[in-house]
N, C-alpha and C positions, 0 to 999 in steps of 0.2 A: 648488608644482611646481618652482620654481627650485632649492630645496634638493635635491630628488630628482634633478633634471637634473644638478646638479653632482656628486652622489654617484655616479651612473651613469657619468658621464664620467671620474671619478677611477678607477673600476674598470677602464674601458677603457684607461686610461693606466698600469695596473699596480699601483694601490694597493688595499688591502683595503677592503671596505665598512665594516668595523668602524672603521677609522681615519677614513674619510670621514664616517661618522655622528658620530664623536666631535667633529668640528668644527662640527656643526650645533647651533644654540641648543637647549637642553634642551626648551623648550616645543614646538618643532617636530619633535623627534626621532621620536616614535611615528608621526606621519603621513608623515614623510620615509622612514622605514624601510619602511612598508607600500607606498608608491609605488615605492621602489627595488627591493624584493623582486619586486613584480609585473613591473616592467620587465626585471629581470635574468632572470626565469623565461621571458620572451618575447623576449629580446634577439636571438636568431638570426633570428626572424621580423621583428621591427620594424626591425632593421638592414637586412635585405634589402628591406623596404618603403621605407625611407628612400632607399636607392640607386636603387630603381625610380622613385620619385616625384620625387626630386631628385638626378639623376646627379652634378651638381657639388656636392661636399661643402660644406655651409654652415659658418659659424663654430662653434667648439665649443659655445658657450653656446646657440646656436640649435639645433644638432644634438641636444644633450641634451634640450631641451624637446620637440623633435619625437619623439624616441624614447619619452619618457614619455607624451606624448599619444597616439601610435600604440598603445602598450601598453594604454592605457585604452580606446581605441576598437576594439581587437581583438574579434572576435566572442566573446561571453560570454553564457551562459544568464542570469546575473544581473549585468548591467553595474554597476560601482560608481557611475558617474555618467551622467547624460544626455549625449547627444552634444553638444548646444549648450553645456552647462556646460563640458565638456572644451575645446572650441574657444575659448570665451570666456575661460576662465581661462588658457589657454596664451597667448593674445594679450596679456592683461593682464600676465602674467609677463615678456613680452619687453621692454616699455617702449621699443620701437624701431619707429617708424612704417614704415621701409623693410622691415625683417624681418617686421613684422606682416602685411603684404600677402602676402608669399611664404608664410609659415606658414599663414595662413588659406586660401590657395588649395590648398596641399598637403593639409591636413586635410579640407577640404570635398570634394576629389576622392576621397580615400579613403572617406569616408562614402558618396558617390554610387556608387562602383565597387567597394565593399568585397568582394563575393563573387568577382569576377573577379581582383582584385588579390591576395586571400588565396590563391586557387588557383594563381596564377602564381608566387608566392614559395615555396609549399610544394613545388614540384618540387625545390627544393634541400634535401638532408637536414639541413643546419644550421638552416635556417628551419623545417623540419617538426618537428624534435625539440628545438630550442633547446639544443644542445650543440655544442662544437667537433667537426669531422669526425674528428680523431684519437681523440677520446673515444668517439664512436659506433663507430668501427672496432674499438677495443679491446674494447668490450662485445660486439660481434658475434662476435669471436673467442672470448671467454671464455664467453659464454652464447648459443649459436646459437638457442635456443628462447625466450629470456627477455629479450633485449636491448631490445626495444621496450617491454615492460612496465616494465623498470627505468627507462628514459628517461622514460616517462610518469609513473611514481611520483615521480621527482625533481622534477617540476613541480607536485606537490601540496603543500598545507599540511601540515606535520607535527603530530602530536598533542603536547600538553603532558603529559608523563608524570611521575608523582611516585614517590618512594621513601619511604614512611612507615616510621618506626622501629618502630611498634607493630603493623605488619601491615596488609595491604590492607583486610581486612574492617572493622577497627576505624576506620581513617581514612575509609573510604567512608561510614560512619555519621556521622562528624563533618561531612563535606562535605554530606551530605543535610540534617542539622540546620541547617547554615549556608545552605541554599538553593542550593548549588553542584552542578550536574549533573556526574556523573562515572560511570565504570564500571571494573570490575576487568578487568585484562588480565594475560596471563601467557604464559610459554613455558618448556618444560623443567621444569615444577613451580614455577618462580619467579613470584611474583605482584607486581603493582604496580597503580597507579591512573592512569587517563588521564582528563583533564578533557574535557568536551564542548566547552568554549570556553576558550581561553587567558586567563589572568588575571595581573595583577601579583602577584609573589610575596608582597607585603605583605598581600594579600587572603586568603592561605591560612591556615587555622586552625593555629596552633602553629608557623608558619615561623620567626618571630623567636626562639622558644624552642628551636629545633633539633629539632622533632618530625618534620619532613618536609623533603625535598630534591627539587629538580627534576633528573631524570636520565632519559634515554631508556631504554626497556626493554632494548634490546640492550646498552647500556653497563652496565646493572645485572647482567649475567650474569658479569662478570669476577670479582667477589669470591666469590660462591658456588662458581664453578668452581675457583678457586685453593684455597679452604678445604675443599672436599669431601674432600680427603685427610686431614682432621682432624690438622693439625700439632700438635705437643706444646704443653703449657702454656708461655706466654711465648716462643713460637716467634719466631725472628728472620726478619723478612720485609722484602723490598725492593720498593718501588714505584719503578721505575727512571725513568719519565718521567711524573711524578705530576700536574703541573698540568693543570687547575685544582683538582683534589683530590676530585672526586666518587667515584672508585674508592678512593682512600685512605680517605676517610671511611666508605665502605661496608664495607671490610675491618674497620675498628675497631668499627663498629656490630655486626657479626656476631661479632667476637672482640676485646673490649676489652683482653684480656691481651697482645696481640701486641706484641713489641718491633719496631716498624715504623720503617723509614727511608724517608722520602719524598724522592726526588732529582729535580731538574730542572735542565736546563742554563740556563734563563732565570730569572734572579733576580727579575725583576718579576712573572713568572707564578707563581713559587713563593710570592710574597706572597698570591696568591689561595688557595693551599692552606692557608696559616696562617689566613686569614680564615674559610674554610669550617670548619676544625677548631675554631676558637674559637666560632663560632656553634653548632656541634653539641656543644660541651663534650667534645671528644676531644683526645687528645694523641699526638703522634708527633714523632720527630726529623726536622727538615727540613734539607736541604743543597743549595746551588746548585753543581752540578758537571755536567760532561759524563760520562755513565755509562761511556763508553769509556775515559776517562782515569783508570784505577784509582788511580794514585798520588796523585791530587788528593782522593780521598774514601774509599777502602776501607781498613779497619783490619786486614785479614787474616782476619777471622772469616767463616766460611761462612754461608749463608742456608738456612733450611728451605724457603722458598718465595720465588719471584720473580715479580712481575708486570711484564711489558714491554709497555706500551701505546705502541707505537713511533710516531714521527713518520711521517706518511703523506700521501697525496694528498687525503684527506678526501672521496674519491669516493662514500662511502656516506652522507654527511650533507649533500649539496648541497641538499636541500629546506630545510634549516635555514640553509645558507650558500650562497645561489644565486650568489654572486660566484666561488666556488671554481672552477667549471668554466671561467670566462672568464680566470682568473688563471693556471691551470696550463698548462704546455706538455708536449708528449710526452716531451721529454728529462728532465723532472722525475721521471717515474716510474722511469726507470733510476737516477737519482741517489738517489732515496728508497729504492729496493730495495737499493742498495749500502750505504746508511747502516743500514738495518734488519739486513742481514747482519753488519755490523760490531758492532752492539749485541748481537745474539744470540751471536756468537763471543766477545765480551768478557765477557759476563755468565755464560755457561754454566759456566765453571770455578769460579764463586763459589757454585754450588749444591751442597749436601751430597748424598752418595749417597742415593738414595731420595727426594730432594726433588722438588718440582713447580715447573715454570715455565709460566705462561700467557703466550703471545704473542698480542697483540691489535692490530688496526688497524681504524680506521673507514673501511675501503676495500672496494670490491667487485672491484677489479682483482686477478686471480689472481697477478700478478707480486708483489703485496704480501701475498699470503695463501698459498694452496695451493702455488704454485710456490716461494715463499720457503722454506717449511718442508720441502718435498721436497729442496731443495738443502741445507738445514741438516742433515737426517738423513743425507745422504750424507757430509757432513763430520764428523759426530759419531756414531760407532757406539755410544756409550754412552747415546744418547738414544732414547726410544721415544715415539711419538705415540699418545695414547689418544683414541678417539672417545667423546663423551658426547652422546647424543641431545638435540637442542634447544639445545645450547650450542656445540659445536665445528663447524668448517667455515665456509663462507661463508653468512652470514645476509643475505638480500636484503630490500630495502624494499618487499615485495609483500604483498598481502592473503593470497595463497596462497604461502607461503614454501617449499613443497615442490619437488622436482625436476621435477614435471610442469607447473609454472606456465608458461604460454606466451601468455597473453592479457593485455590491459590490465586492471589492477586496477579493481574497482568503486569503491574509495575508498582513503583513505590507510591504509598498514600501521601496525601498532603498533610495528614495529621500524625503526630506522635500518639502513643497510647496515653490516655488521661482519664481521670474520673473527676466529675464535678457534682456537688450537691449544693443547692441553694436553700438555706434554712432561714425561716422567718420567726421572730419571737412574738408570741401573742401578747396583746396589750393587757 
């Protein structure tokens, strides 16, 4: 619990959970991650509870343990631990007699008065939905009928989805033979495999040999969308913000002949692209550079196709990264939208006449999706946006991803939240 408490407090101080977990001893990391995810998915509620039960803010170490313990004691159909175990382990983690009495009193009061205390804090929308208020308000404005369902979906466990090279049916058979429960999933005619229970990648048949990759179903749509225009043999393709390399690899799996340049501004993250390509036995040119600074990387040749998976708020993948909602600020969205516009404007002139660009973000905010592309089309009259059913537009992390969805989902969606636009350059 202590490691999870430290990780949660690190996020509250502005550090990413990934960085915090990296400091955790490897043997404790899986358990620490599970507790941290649970607490961050309930942070709005348990923070409000802490303020109600202990108006005077305790020391950071004590507060962190309280937050984790309250998250574990929050009403749950299948509680991960018995109440007495949570209280006992929290007290043991404190190792401080003075604080132990205080924490014991707080937790036991919550257990006694749980129903009334839960009702009291849930009058606050941040506690009810476990998202910052500005985030809730943006979703309300963008999706008047669906915002509550999106918020609820963000607090669900995401599926572990696979991209098999030999096709979904063949790999599903391999999993069945290995005793691994899975099902076929798909959208827009593209098929993948979702596991019934997440597993270490080393347990997946053929993973080390490059026969399968882990990638969300929504992220798997980028490569087939870009290549549906059937670029010519040895087509020159740019993956402009390529790390960690899942979409780069998928492009090459579909078309090994591509002359592909994988670009990323972060040299350390670009190393992940190379590692992924090596495992999958694929080849591409990789270069660390800011895509906007053409003089640092562009050789003057135009591209047949460009994939711009732009930096964004990650508002569509918060069920995988529950810290993102607490790290982002409202002003970040405007700054990211400005960066996305700069990337679009810088790369569009590099596309051949008749070429295709796919603009993608793992965001549900329309400022980073539909509104961004509407503004781009106004600036570039030689650009046309094409709709492709099941692929383009805002994909939402809902069981019913259609426009009529307006109720809380019955279970996790097969899709993360994403936005895709397919742009074609007139001749």
